[in-house]
C-alpha positions as CSV (number, residue, x, y, z in Angstrom):
1,M,98.2,97.8,7.0
2,K,95.3,100.0,8.4
3,I,91.8,99.5,7.5
4,T,88.8,101.5,8.7
5,T,86.5,100.4,11.5
6,S,82.7,100.3,11.3
7,I,81.5,103.5,10.1
8,I,77.6,103.4,10.4
9,S,75.3,101.9,13.0
10,T,74.6,98.3,13.3
11,K,70.9,99.2,12.3
12,E,72.1,101.0,9.1
13,T,74.8,98.3,8.2
14,M,72.1,95.7,8.2
15,K,69.7,97.8,6.4
16,A,72.3,98.4,3.6
17,A,73.4,94.5,3.6
18,K,69.6,93.9,2.7
19,Q,69.8,96.1,-0.4
20,S,71.0,94.1,-3.7
21,R,74.8,94.5,-4.6
22,R,73.5,96.6,-7.6
23,S,71.8,99.2,-5.3
24,L,74.4,99.1,-2.6
25,L,77.2,99.6,-5.1
26,K,75.7,102.3,-7.4
27,S,74.6,104.2,-4.4
28,A,78.1,105.1,-4.1
29,A,78.4,103.5,-0.7
30,A,79.9,100.4,-1.6
31,L,82.1,98.5,0.9
32,G,82.8,102.0,2.9
33,A,79.1,102.1,4.2
34,V,79.3,98.7,5.6
35,G,82.7,98.5,7.4
36,L,85.2,97.9,4.9
37,S,86.9,100.9,3.2
38,T,88.8,100.2,0.0
39,S,90.4,101.9,-2.9
40,V,88.1,102.6,-5.6
41,F,85.1,101.0,-7.1
42,S,84.3,100.2,-10.7
43,R,81.9,102.4,-12.6
44,N,80.2,99.3,-14.0
45,A,79.2,97.5,-10.8
46,F,75.9,96.1,-11.9
47,S,75.3,92.3,-10.4
48,S,72.7,91.7,-7.8
49,S,74.1,88.4,-6.7
50,G,74.5,89.5,-2.9
51,E,78.4,89.2,-3.5
52,V,81.3,91.6,-4.0
53,N,84.2,91.1,-6.3
54,F,87.2,92.7,-5.0
55,M,90.2,93.1,-7.0
56,G,93.4,93.8,-5.0
57,W,97.0,93.1,-4.4
58,A,98.8,89.6,-4.1
59,G,100.6,89.1,-1.0
60,Y,98.0,90.3,1.6
61,D,96.1,87.8,3.8
62,L,92.6,89.6,4.1
63,K,90.7,86.2,5.0
64,E,89.6,87.1,8.5
65,L,88.8,90.7,7.4
66,F,86.4,89.5,4.6
67,A,85.0,86.9,7.1
68,A,84.2,89.3,9.5
69,F,82.5,91.6,6.8
70,T,80.4,88.7,5.5
71,R,79.3,87.8,9.1
72,K,78.3,91.6,9.7
73,T,76.5,92.1,6.4
74,G,75.8,88.7,4.8
75,I,77.6,90.0,1.8
76,K,80.2,87.4,0.3
77,M,83.6,88.7,-0.6
78,N,85.2,87.3,-3.8
79,F,88.9,88.3,-3.8
80,V,91.0,88.4,-7.0
81,E,94.7,89.0,-6.3
82,Q,96.9,90.9,-9.0
83,P,100.7,91.1,-8.9
84,D,100.9,94.6,-10.1
85,N,99.3,97.9,-11.1
86,A,99.5,97.2,-14.9
87,T,97.5,93.9,-14.7
88,M,95.0,95.5,-12.4
89,F,94.3,98.6,-14.8
90,A,93.9,95.9,-17.6
91,Q,91.5,93.8,-16.0
92,A,89.8,97.0,-14.7
93,K,89.2,98.0,-18.2
94,L,88.0,94.7,-19.2
95,S,85.7,94.8,-16.5
96,M,83.7,97.7,-18.0
97,Q,82.5,95.1,-20.3
98,T,82.1,91.9,-18.3
99,G,81.4,93.7,-15.0
100,A,83.8,91.2,-13.3
101,F,84.8,93.7,-10.5
102,D,83.1,95.9,-8.0
103,I,86.0,97.0,-6.0
104,I,89.5,97.9,-7.3
105,E,92.6,98.5,-5.4
106,P,95.3,100.3,-7.3
107,T,98.0,102.4,-5.5
108,L,97.4,106.1,-5.1
109,D,99.7,107.4,-7.9
110,G,97.4,105.4,-10.6
111,V,93.9,106.7,-9.3
112,Q,94.2,109.6,-12.0
113,S,94.6,107.2,-14.9
114,Y,91.4,105.4,-13.5
115,A,89.4,108.5,-13.5
116,E,90.7,109.7,-16.9
117,N,89.6,106.5,-18.5
118,D,86.0,106.8,-16.7
119,L,86.8,103.3,-15.2
120,V,85.4,104.5,-11.4
121,Q,83.1,106.3,-9.3
122,A,83.6,108.9,-6.9
123,W,83.0,107.9,-3.0
124,D,79.9,109.3,-1.2
125,T,81.9,111.0,1.6
126,S,78.9,111.4,3.5
127,K,78.8,107.6,4.1
128,I,82.3,107.1,5.0
129,S,84.5,108.3,8.0
130,L,87.8,109.4,7.0
131,D,88.4,110.3,10.8
132,N,89.0,106.4,11.3
133,Y,92.2,106.6,9.1
134,E,95.7,107.6,10.3
135,P,95.6,111.4,9.3
136,S,98.6,111.1,7.1
137,L,97.0,108.5,4.8
138,V,93.8,110.8,3.9
139,T,95.0,114.6,4.3
140,G,98.0,116.6,3.0
141,H,99.5,115.3,-0.3
142,A,97.9,112.2,-0.1
143,G,94.5,113.6,0.3
144,E,95.0,115.7,-2.7
145,M,96.3,112.9,-4.9
146,A,92.8,110.9,-3.8
147,E,90.5,113.7,-5.3
148,I,89.7,114.4,-8.9
149,G,87.7,117.5,-9.7
150,G,86.8,118.0,-6.1
151,K,85.6,114.4,-5.8
152,R,87.3,111.6,-3.6
153,M,87.9,108.9,-6.1
154,F,90.2,107.0,-3.5
155,V,90.2,105.6,0.2
156,P,93.1,103.7,1.3
157,S,92.7,100.1,2.2
158,V,96.1,98.9,2.6
159,W,99.4,100.2,3.4
160,G,102.8,99.1,2.1
161,T,106.3,100.0,1.3
162,E,109.4,98.8,-0.3
163,A,112.7,97.7,1.5
164,L,116.4,97.1,0.6
165,V,116.9,93.6,1.1
166,F,120.8,92.4,1.1
167,N,123.0,89.6,1.7
168,T,125.2,90.4,4.6
169,T,128.1,88.2,3.1
170,E,128.2,89.6,-0.3
171,A,126.7,93.2,0.3
172,P,127.4,93.9,3.9
173,M,125.8,97.1,5.0
174,V,124.7,98.9,8.3
175,Y,121.1,99.5,9.0
176,G,120.7,103.4,9.2
177,M,123.5,103.9,6.6
178,A,122.1,101.6,3.8
179,S,120.4,103.9,1.1
180,L,118.4,103.4,-2.0
181,A,121.6,105.0,-3.8
182,D,123.3,101.7,-3.1
183,L,121.1,100.1,-5.7
184,W,123.1,102.1,-8.3
185,D,126.5,101.8,-6.7
186,S,129.1,100.2,-9.0
187,R,130.3,97.8,-6.4
188,F,127.1,95.7,-7.2
189,E,127.5,95.5,-10.6
190,G,125.5,92.6,-12.0
191,K,124.0,91.9,-8.5
192,V,120.7,94.0,-8.2
193,V,117.0,92.9,-8.5
194,I,114.4,95.5,-9.0
195,R,111.0,96.1,-10.0
196,A,111.6,98.6,-12.9
197,H,108.9,101.3,-12.1
198,S,109.6,101.4,-8.6
199,A,113.4,101.4,-8.8
200,L,113.2,104.4,-11.0
201,A,111.2,106.1,-8.3
202,A,113.6,105.4,-5.9
203,L,116.4,106.8,-8.0
204,G,114.3,109.9,-8.6
205,R,114.1,110.3,-4.7
206,V,118.0,110.0,-4.5
207,L,118.5,112.5,-7.3
208,E,116.3,114.9,-5.7
209,D,118.1,114.7,-2.4
210,Q,121.1,115.3,-4.5
211,G,119.7,118.2,-6.0
212,K,119.9,116.9,-9.6
213,L,116.3,117.2,-10.4
214,P,114.9,120.2,-12.4
215,R,111.8,120.3,-9.8
216,P,110.5,118.4,-6.8
217,F,110.0,114.7,-7.6
218,L,106.3,114.8,-6.6
219,D,105.9,117.6,-9.0
220,G,105.8,114.8,-11.9
221,Y,102.3,113.8,-10.7
222,K,101.0,117.4,-11.3
223,S,101.3,117.4,-15.2
224,D,102.6,115.7,-18.1
225,T,105.1,118.5,-18.8
226,F,106.5,118.1,-15.5
227,M,106.6,114.3,-15.5
228,K,108.7,114.5,-18.7
229,E,111.1,116.9,-17.2
230,I,111.7,114.9,-14.2
231,W,111.7,111.3,-15.5
232,D,113.9,112.1,-18.6
233,V,116.6,112.8,-15.9
234,I,115.8,109.9,-13.9
235,L,115.8,107.6,-17.0
236,A,119.2,109.2,-18.4
237,E,120.7,108.3,-14.8
238,A,119.6,104.9,-14.7
239,I,121.0,104.0,-18.1
240,K,124.3,104.9,-16.7
241,H,124.1,102.4,-14.2
242,K,122.2,99.6,-16.3
243,A,125.1,97.2,-15.7
244,N,124.1,96.9,-12.0
245,I,120.8,95.1,-13.0
246,A,121.0,91.5,-13.0
247,Q,117.0,90.9,-13.2
248,F,113.7,92.6,-13.0
249,W,111.1,90.9,-10.8
250,K,107.5,91.1,-11.1
251,S,106.4,88.2,-8.6
252,E,107.6,87.3,-5.2
253,N,108.7,83.8,-6.8
254,D,110.8,85.9,-9.2
255,A,112.6,87.7,-6.4
256,Q,113.3,84.4,-4.3
257,A,114.4,82.8,-7.3
258,A,116.8,85.5,-8.0
259,Y,118.4,85.3,-4.6
260,A,118.6,81.5,-4.9
261,I,121.1,82.1,-7.8
262,G,123.5,84.6,-6.0
263,R,122.0,88.1,-6.5
264,S,122.9,90.2,-3.4
265,L,120.7,93.3,-3.6
266,F,116.9,93.9,-3.9
267,L,114.2,96.4,-3.7
268,H,111.4,94.3,-2.5
269,R,107.9,94.8,-0.9
270,A,108.5,94.9,2.9
271,Q,105.2,94.0,3.8
272,G,105.0,90.7,2.0
273,G,107.9,89.3,-0.3
274,C,111.1,90.4,1.6
275,L,109.6,89.2,5.0
276,R,108.9,85.9,3.6
277,L,112.3,85.8,1.9
278,E,114.1,86.5,5.3
279,Q,112.0,83.9,7.1
280,S,112.7,81.2,4.6
281,L,116.5,81.8,5.1
282,H,116.7,81.4,8.8
283,A,118.4,78.1,8.5
284,D,121.1,79.2,5.9
285,E,124.4,80.3,6.9
286,E,124.2,83.7,4.8
287,R,121.8,86.1,6.5
288,Q,119.1,88.3,4.7
289,E,118.4,91.7,6.1
290,C,115.1,93.2,5.1
291,R,115.1,96.9,5.9
292,P,113.2,100.0,4.9
293,G,114.7,101.8,1.8
294,L,116.2,105.1,3.4
């Protein structure tokens, strides 16, 4: 997880902290101007309570970061965690009426939907320093996806991936050879636990590598037409292998419960759930491996 360091002087930071939350956020400086750069911020950020309401991902421990931000600025952080993009998007739409959230943390591929629904404002890039980021997170294709109409709608706040998690007794694999394609192998019929949308994306990557997509996978984010062309192929292939899927997971509790009843192969978040799953099983005879998907 990479988060930007302080990007304005101490004097400017404290000056910004003295503003009301309304003036701070409506200035398009938001948290980026006072040391914490996040994803997108709500178009309807109106409260002047001296607090910032941040809606982000479950599974990250940001307590120390938020505490440091409060010590430096005097602004209190209120964190509300969400398990998935769909829930976050629904709450963001509701916030347009309630003003419940100021900062929202969707994944990069969802930014266009937020912009199209007029839920967020662009960042004032004169008040943030993108040089503080790992270049690959803010330039190239990631940088292109973060901009809508020439305006930067998204700056990274956390970084995560998903990994294959496998029971080494029931699904023996070798690190470096295990693949996302294994999720769809007939050997694991009735044994696979996945998150639906990310598993389909994983299958898309597999099909792209096999030369079975009509165009590059990432072209699907360029237009509705391209999306339909690509994902129709992915969905048709997934249906062929639907017998592999024992369960869909939405929360970390779902995934851990699935393992407890004998599921053997997972596609799970590496930065949170699968690592905790691996740690919780150290005392068991069966080993659980948590490896990045290849």
